[in-house]
C-alpha positions as CSV (number, residue, x, y, z in Angstrom):
1,M,-37.0,45.5,52.5
2,G,-37.9,49.2,52.0
3,F,-41.3,48.3,50.6
4,I,-42.5,46.9,53.9
5,A,-43.3,50.3,55.4
6,V,-45.3,51.2,52.3
7,Q,-47.1,47.9,52.3
8,W,-48.5,48.4,55.8
9,A,-49.4,52.0,55.2
10,V,-51.6,51.4,52.2
11,P,-54.7,50.0,54.0
12,S,-54.9,52.7,56.6
13,T,-54.3,55.4,54.0
14,L,-57.1,54.2,51.7
15,L,-59.6,52.7,54.2
16,N,-61.2,53.6,57.5
17,G,-62.2,51.7,60.6
18,T,-63.0,48.0,60.2
19,A,-62.2,48.2,56.5
20,A,-58.6,49.2,57.3
21,A,-58.4,46.2,59.8
22,A,-59.7,43.9,57.0
23,G,-57.1,45.4,54.6
24,I,-54.3,44.7,57.1
25,A,-55.6,41.2,57.6
26,L,-55.6,40.6,53.8
27,I,-52.0,41.7,53.6
28,N,-51.1,39.4,56.4
29,S,-52.9,36.5,54.7
30,C,-51.2,37.2,51.4
31,G,-47.9,37.2,53.2
32,N,-48.6,33.8,54.8
33,L,-49.7,32.5,51.4
34,G,-46.6,33.9,49.7
35,G,-44.4,32.2,52.4
36,F,-45.7,28.9,51.1
37,I,-46.0,29.6,47.4
38,S,-42.7,31.4,46.8
39,P,-40.4,28.5,47.9
40,T,-42.6,26.1,46.0
41,V,-42.4,28.2,42.8
42,I,-38.7,28.8,43.1
43,G,-38.0,25.2,43.7
44,W,-40.2,24.2,40.7
45,V,-38.5,26.7,38.4
46,T,-35.0,25.7,39.6
47,T,-35.8,22.0,39.0
48,R,-37.2,22.8,35.5
49,T,-34.3,25.1,34.4
50,G,-31.4,23.5,36.4
51,G,-30.2,26.8,37.8
52,N,-31.1,29.3,40.5
53,A,-31.2,32.4,38.3
54,A,-34.6,31.7,36.8
55,G,-36.2,31.4,40.2
56,Q,-34.8,34.8,41.2
57,Y,-36.0,36.3,37.9
58,V,-39.5,35.0,38.7
59,T,-39.4,36.5,42.2
60,G,-38.2,39.8,40.8
61,G,-41.0,39.8,38.2
62,F,-43.6,39.3,40.9
63,L,-42.0,42.2,42.9
64,F,-42.1,44.4,39.9
65,L,-45.8,43.5,39.3
66,A,-46.6,44.4,42.9
67,A,-44.9,47.8,42.5
68,V,-46.9,48.5,39.3
69,L,-50.1,47.5,41.1
70,I,-49.3,49.9,44.0
71,L,-48.6,52.7,41.5
72,L,-51.8,52.1,39.7
73,L,-53.7,52.1,43.0
74,R,-52.2,55.5,43.9
75,L,-53.2,56.9,40.5
76,R,-56.8,56.0,40.7
77,P,-59.2,59.0,41.2
78,T,-60.4,59.4,44.7
79,V,-64.1,59.9,45.5
80,S,-64.9,62.5,48.2
81,R,-67.7,61.6,50.5
82,K,-69.9,64.4,51.8
83,G,-72.2,64.1,54.7
């Protein structure tokens, strides 16, 4: 659960004004979509494999992918705007 604070800080750190609000709305929408897709995928994987472990591995893999994407986002060069 420690990633939640970072998740909500990213849009306001990288974006300004209405773009930050849109970023927060995008995170909220992704969360709602994940609330539907995650149980569906875990149920499907559990049915296909006959055990709960594979579904947890899939969930862990997606969390790892999200962490890598956040790290790549932080490593991108920033462009300073003058004027």
